[in-house]
C-alpha positions as CSV (number, residue, x, y, z in Angstrom):
1,M,-0.3,35.3,15.5
2,F,0.0,31.5,15.1
3,A,-2.0,31.7,11.9
4,Q,0.5,34.2,10.4
5,I,3.4,32.0,11.4
6,L,1.8,29.0,9.7
7,M,1.2,31.1,6.6
8,F,4.8,32.3,6.6
9,I,6.0,28.7,6.8
10,G,3.8,27.8,3.9
11,A,5.1,30.6,1.8
12,F,8.6,29.6,2.6
13,F,7.9,26.0,1.5
14,M,6.4,27.3,-1.7
15,F,9.5,29.5,-2.3
16,V,11.7,26.4,-1.8
17,A,9.5,24.5,-4.3
18,A,10.0,27.3,-6.9
19,L,13.7,27.3,-6.3
20,G,13.8,23.5,-6.8
21,V,12.0,23.9,-10.1
22,A,14.5,26.5,-11.2
23,R,17.7,24.9,-9.9
24,M,17.3,21.2,-10.3
25,P,19.1,19.7,-13.4
26,D,16.5,17.2,-14.7
27,L,12.7,16.7,-14.9
28,F,12.7,13.9,-12.2
29,M,14.5,16.0,-9.6
30,R,12.3,19.0,-10.4
31,L,9.2,16.9,-10.0
32,Q,10.3,15.5,-6.7
33,S,11.3,18.8,-5.1
34,N,8.2,20.6,-6.3
35,T,5.8,17.8,-5.2
36,K,7.1,17.7,-1.6
37,S,7.7,21.3,-1.0
38,A,4.6,22.7,-2.7
39,T,2.4,20.1,-0.9
40,F,3.7,21.2,2.5
41,G,3.5,24.8,1.5
42,V,-0.2,24.6,0.5
43,G,-0.8,22.5,3.6
44,F,0.6,25.1,6.0
45,L,-1.2,27.9,4.1
46,L,-4.5,26.1,4.5
47,L,-3.9,25.4,8.2
48,G,-3.1,29.1,8.7
49,A,-6.2,30.2,6.9
50,A,-8.4,27.8,8.9
51,I,-7.0,29.1,12.2
52,H,-7.1,32.7,11.0
53,F,-10.8,32.7,10.1
54,W,-11.7,30.2,12.9
55,E,-15.1,29.2,11.4
56,F,-16.3,25.7,11.2
57,A,-17.2,25.8,7.5
58,I,-13.9,27.2,6.4
59,S,-11.9,24.8,8.6
60,I,-13.8,21.8,7.2
61,R,-13.2,23.0,3.6
62,A,-9.5,23.6,4.4
63,L,-9.2,20.2,5.9
64,A,-11.0,18.5,2.9
65,I,-8.7,20.3,0.5
66,L,-5.6,19.3,2.6
67,I,-6.7,15.6,2.6
68,F,-7.4,15.7,-1.1
69,L,-4.0,17.3,-1.8
70,F,-2.0,14.9,0.3
71,A,-3.8,12.0,-1.4
72,T,-3.5,13.1,-5.0
73,S,-0.2,14.9,-5.2
74,P,2.1,11.9,-4.9
75,V,-0.1,9.9,-7.3
76,A,0.0,12.7,-9.9
77,A,3.8,13.1,-9.5
78,H,4.2,9.3,-10.0
79,M,2.1,9.4,-13.1
80,L,4.0,12.3,-14.6
81,G,7.4,10.7,-13.8
82,R,6.3,7.4,-15.3
83,A,5.1,9.2,-18.5
84,A,8.3,11.1,-18.7
85,Y,10.4,7.9,-18.3
86,I,8.4,6.1,-21.0
87,A,8.8,9.1,-23.3
88,G,12.5,9.0,-22.8
89,A,13.1,12.2,-20.8
90,P,16.9,12.5,-20.3
91,L,18.4,11.8,-17.0
92,W,20.9,14.3,-15.4
93,K,24.5,13.4,-16.4
94,G,25.4,13.0,-12.7
95,T,22.7,10.3,-12.2
96,L,24.4,7.2,-10.8
97,S,22.0,4.5,-12.0
98,D,18.8,3.8,-13.8
99,D,17.0,1.2,-11.8
100,L,14.2,0.6,-14.3
101,K,16.5,0.0,-17.3
102,G,15.7,-3.4,-18.7
103,Q,12.9,-4.0,-16.2
104,Y,10.1,-2.0,-18.0
105,D,8.1,-3.6,-20.7
106,Y,7.1,-0.9,-23.2
107,K,4.4,-2.9,-24.8
108,T,2.4,-3.9,-21.7
109,H,3.6,-1.0,-19.4
110,E,4.5,-3.4,-16.6
111,L,7.6,-3.9,-14.5
112,T,9.2,-7.2,-14.8
113,A,11.3,-8.5,-12.0
114,Q,14.4,-10.3,-13.1
115,P,16.8,-12.5,-11.0
116,E,19.8,-10.6,-9.6
117,E,22.3,-12.2,-12.0
118,Q,20.2,-11.4,-15.1
119,Q,19.6,-7.7,-14.3
120,P,21.3,-5.3,-16.7
121,K,24.2,-3.1,-15.6
122,P,23.3,0.4,-14.6
123,R,23.5,3.0,-17.4
124,K,26.7,5.1,-17.5
125,T,26.7,8.8,-17.3
126,G,25.4,10.4,-20.5
127,E,24.4,7.0,-22.1
128,K,21.1,6.9,-24.0
129,R,18.3,4.8,-22.8
130,T,17.4,1.9,-25.1
131,K,13.8,0.6,-25.5
């Protein structure tokens, strides 16, 4: 019974991830909602499967997959988000600020910290990003 509850919770998180991809207005929000919800969804499904089968080999495999997923999912999301930002993916018109504007060197792909008084003003809604 407990395994089925965990699997149901996992399916619910996966459904929330799918809703996030369908309903969020820009790539960065879709990426964030999908990464968190899908990771928890797969995690609960794997835990449910490990408890359901209750075999050592299956439990170890499920645990290894879970550790790998929790270690790689945030890194992959960060890499995709960074690539999208560099490529100039548009922000949602309701985005309040672009914290990386003027702080990212497109030639070296490094962040440069600037003193507070030299930092550029946040981008206005709908304003294009300049390189």
